[in-house]
C-alpha positions in Angstrom: -9.8 51.9 32.5 -8.1 48.6 34.0 -6.3 46.9 31.7 -8.7 45.0 29.5 -12.2 46.7 30.2 -13.8 47.9 27.7 -12.9 45.3 25.4 -15.5 43.2 23.6 -15.6 39.8 23.6 -16.0 37.9 20.6 -18.5 35.2 20.8 -17.7 31.6 18.8 -19.6 32.4 15.7 -18.2 35.5 14.7 -14.6 33.7 14.8 -12.5 31.8 13.0 -12.5 28.0 12.2 -8.4 28.9 13.4 -9.4 30.8 16.6 -11.7 28.7 17.5 -8.9 25.4 17.8 -6.6 28.0 19.6 -8.8 28.8 22.2 -10.1 25.4 22.6 -6.3 24.5 22.9 -5.7 27.5 25.6 -8.9 26.5 27.8 -7.5 22.7 27.9 -4.2 24.6 29.2 -2.6 22.5 25.8 0.1 23.8 24.1 0.8 23.1 20.5 3.0 20.9 20.6 0.9 18.6 23.0 -2.0 18.8 20.5 1.0 17.5 17.7 1.7 15.1 19.8 -2.2 14.2 19.9 -2.6 14.4 15.5 0.5 13.4 14.3 0.3 16.3 12.8 3.5 18.9 12.1 3.5 21.7 14.2 3.9 24.6 11.3 0.7 23.3 9.7 -1.7 23.6 13.4 0.3 27.0 13.9 -1.2 27.6 9.9 -4.2 26.4 10.5 -4.9 28.5 13.8 -3.7 31.6 11.8 -5.6 31.1 8.7 -2.7 30.8 6.7 -3.7 27.8 4.2 -0.8 28.7 1.7 1.7 27.3 3.9 -0.2 23.4 3.7 -0.2 21.1 0.7 -3.6 21.7 0.0 -7.3 22.1 0.4 -7.6 18.3 1.3 -4.6 18.6 4.1 -6.5 21.6 5.3 -9.3 19.8 5.6 -7.8 16.1 6.7 -5.6 18.6 9.5 -9.0 20.7 10.1 -10.6 18.3 11.7 -8.4 16.1 13.6 -7.7 19.1 15.8 -11.1 19.8 16.3 -11.7 16.3 17.3 -8.2 17.0 19.6 -9.0 19.7 21.8 -13.0 18.9 22.0 -14.6 21.0 19.3 -17.6 20.2 16.5 -15.6 18.4 14.3 -18.8 18.7 11.3 -19.9 22.2 12.6 -15.6 23.7 12.2 -15.5 21.1 8.9 -18.2 23.6 7.8 -16.8 27.1 8.4 -13.4 25.8 7.5 -14.6 24.6 4.2 -16.1 27.9 3.4 -12.5 29.8 4.5 -10.7 27.6 1.4 -13.3 28.4 -1.1 -12.7 32.3 0.0 -8.4 31.8 0.1 -8.4 29.8 -2.7 -10.4 31.2 -5.0 -8.6 32.3 -8.7 -8.6 35.5 -10.3 -10.7 36.1 -13.2 -7.6 36.8 -15.9 -7.5 40.3 -17.1 -8.3 41.2 -20.9 -5.4 41.0 -23.3 -5.9 45.3 -24.4 -2.6 44.7 -26.4 -3.2 46.0 -29.7 -2.3 43.3 -32.2 -0.4 44.1 -35.3 -2.2 43.2 -39.5 -1.1 40.3 -40.4 1.9 40.8 -42.8 1.8 39.6 -46.4 4.4 38.2 -48.7 5.5 41.1 -51.4 4.5 40.4 -54.8 7.3 39.7 -55.9 8.4 36.9 -53.3 4.9 35.4 -54.5 6.0 35.2 -58.2 8.7 33.6 -57.4 7.0 31.2 -55.2 5.1 30.4 -58.0 7.5 30.0 -61.1 9.3 27.7 -58.0 6.8 25.4 -58.4 5.9 24.8 -62.1 9.1 24.1 -62.3 8.7 21.3 -59.9 6.2 19.9 -61.3 8.0 19.8 -64.7 11.0 17.9 -63.1 8.4 15.5 -61.8 6.6 14.9 -64.8 10.0 14.3 -66.6 10.7 12.2 -63.8 8.2 9.6 -63.9 7.2 9.9 -67.4 10.3 10.0 -69.4 13.5 7.9 -68.4 15.9 11.5 -69.4 16.4 12.0 -65.5 17.0 8.4 -64.6 20.3 8.0 -67.3 18.3 5.5 -69.2 17.4 2.2 -66.4 16.5 -0.4 -67.5 12.5 -1.0 -67.1 11.9 -3.2 -64.0 9.8 -5.5 -67.0 12.4 -5.2 -69.1 15.1 -6.0 -66.7 13.3 -9.8 -65.5 12.7 -11.0 -68.9 16.9 -10.6 -69.3 17.3 -12.1 -65.9 14.7 -15.0 -67.1 17.3 -15.2 -69.7 20.0 -15.6 -68.5 18.9 -18.1 -65.7 18.2 -15.9 -62.3 15.3 -17.0 -60.8 14.4 -13.5 -58.9 14.6 -14.0 -55.2 10.2 -13.9 -53.3 10.4 -10.5 -51.2 9.8 -11.8 -47.9 5.8 -12.2 -45.6 6.4 -9.3 -43.4 6.8 -11.0 -40.0 3.3 -10.8 -38.0 3.2 -9.7 -34.6 1.7 -11.3 -31.8 -0.4 -10.3 -30.1 -0.1 -9.3 -26.4 -1.3 -11.1 -24.2 -4.1 -9.7 -22.2 -3.4 -9.6 -19.1 -5.6 -11.3 -16.2 -6.5 -12.4 -13.5 -8.1 -11.3 -10.4 -9.4 -7.5 -10.0 -8.9 -5.9 -6.5 -11.7 -2.7 -5.7 -11.5 -0.6 -3.1 -14.8 1.2 -2.4 -15.1 4.2 0.0 -18.8 4.1 1.8 -18.0 7.5 3.2 -15.0 10.7 3.0 -11.4 8.5 3.5 -8.1 9.2 3.5 -5.9 6.4 1.7 -2.5 5.4 0.7 -2.0 2.1 -1.3 1.7 1.7 -2.7 4.0 -1.1 -3.6 6.8 -3.5 -1.9 9.5 -1.1 -2.7 7.4 1.5 -1.4 6.3 3.5 -4.7 3.5 4.9 -4.2 0.3 4.2 -6.4 -3.0 5.9 -5.0 -2.5 8.8 -2.8 -6.0 10.9 -1.2 -8.6 11.3 0.5 -11.8 9.0 -1.3 -15.3 10.9 -0.8 -18.4 8.4 -0.3 -19.0 5.9 -3.3 -15.1 6.8 -4.9 -14.1 3.2 -6.6 -10.2 2.5 -6.7 -8.9 -0.7 -9.1 -5.6 -2.4 -7.3 -3.4 -2.7 -10.4 -3.1 -5.7 -11.1 0.5 -6.0 -12.3 1.2 -3.9 -9.0 3.9 -5.8 -6.9 2.9 -7.4 -3.2 0.5 -4.5 -2.6 0.1 -2.3 0.5 -2.6 0.1 2.1 -2.3 2.4 4.7 -5.7 4.1 6.1 -7.1 5.6 8.5 -11.1 4.5 8.4 -10.3 1.2 7.4 -14.4 0.7 8.8 -15.4 3.3 5.9 -14.1 1.3 2.9 -15.8 -2.0 0.9 -13.4 -4.3 -0.5 -13.8 -5.9 -3.5 -12.2 -9.3 -5.7 -13.9 -9.3 -8.8 -17.0 -8.3 -7.5 -17.5 -10.4 -4.8 -17.5 -8.6 -1.1 -13.9 -9.1 1.7 -14.0 -9.2 5.0 -13.4 -6.1 6.1 -10.0 -4.5 6.5 -10.4 -3.3 9.9 -13.1 -2.0 12.6 -12.0 1.5 12.3 -11.3 1.7 16.0 -7.4 2.3 14.6 -5.3 3.2 11.5 -3.5 0.2 9.4 -1.0 0.2 7.7 1.1 -2.6 6.0 -1.8 -4.3 4.9 -1.5 -6.5 1.8 -4.4 -5.3 -0.9 -3.2 -8.4 -3.9 -5.8 -10.9 -4.6 -3.8 -14.0 -2.8 -2.9 -11.5 0.4 -7.3 -10.7 1.0 -8.1 -14.3 0.5 -5.2 -15.6 2.3 -6.2 -13.2 5.2 -10.0 -13.7 4.7 -9.1 -18.0 5.5 -12.8 -18.4 5.8 -13.2 -16.3 8.8 -16.7 -13.9 8.9 -16.4 -10.3 7.8 -17.1 -9.4 11.9 -14.9 -11.8 13.0 -12.3 -10.9 10.7 -12.9 -7.0 11.1 -12.4 -7.6 15.0 -9.3 -9.3 14.7 -5.6 -9.2 14.3 -5.3 -7.1 10.8 -5.6 -3.9 12.1 -2.8 -2.6 13.0 -1.6 1.0 15.2 -0.4 3.9 12.7 0.0 7.5 12.9 -3.1 8.9 12.5 -3.4 10.3 8.9 -5.7 13.3 7.0 -8.9 11.1 6.9 -12.9 11.8 6.4 
C-alpha cells in the first residue's frame, strides 16, 4: 500500500478553527511569516491559534481578534470561524470547580476560668479608677476646677482668649467642560491615550458600549481599527465620524476642542471621506 493510502481526510466541519486556518494558508502557498506581515500579528500568536494553544495568547479577546484577522487574510469565512473559535475558547478557559475543604476543623478554644476571672477583676479596677478621676480630684492632684480658674483670672484682669473658630474649607470647584463620549455601534477595538502616551482605555468594545473621555485628560487621542463603528458625541451632540472605515486611524485627537476644530463645519460625509484617516498597523478589532 502506497504512502498516504487509507488515510481518512477530515472534513472542514470536523477541524478546529486553527486547523482550518492553517489548511487555507497552505492551500494558498503562504507561510506564517507572510500572514504575520499581512495582519501585523506576531508569528508566535498565529502559531498558537493554529495549534489551539490559547494559553500563549494575552486573553480571549485577543484570541478572537487575531483569529478573525487571520481568517480575513486567508479568505476563510470570518463569522463561522469566530463562532467555532469562541466555542473552543469557552472550553479551554472553563474554570474548574473548587474542591471542598475536607480538613477537620479544631473546635474553638475557650479561655480558662482563671483567665476569665482575672479579666473581670481588671475591668472592675479600671471602672473604679475612672469613677475617681471624673468624680473627684483625688487622682488629679488638686487641680483647680475650670469655673474657679476663670473667676481667678477675671479678678487679676486677665482677659480670656476666645477660641479660634475652625477654618471652613472652600468647596472644591467642580470639573466643567465638554464631555466627549465614544459609543460602539458594533464590536470594535479601541485604544484611548493622552499626549504622553499613557493608555486611558484599551479594549474591544461591544455594540452599544459607551466610554466617556476624561475631562482632565491631557491631549487625548485615539487608535481604532474601524472608525466607522464608533459614534462620537460632545455633550450628547453628534460630531462627524472619525473615519470612513476603509483603514484604521491613529493619533487623532478626541478632546472637545480637537473634534470641533477637525469638524470645521464640514458635513459628516465629507469628514468621513476626508484626510482624517491615518494608516496604522492593524489591531484586534470586531
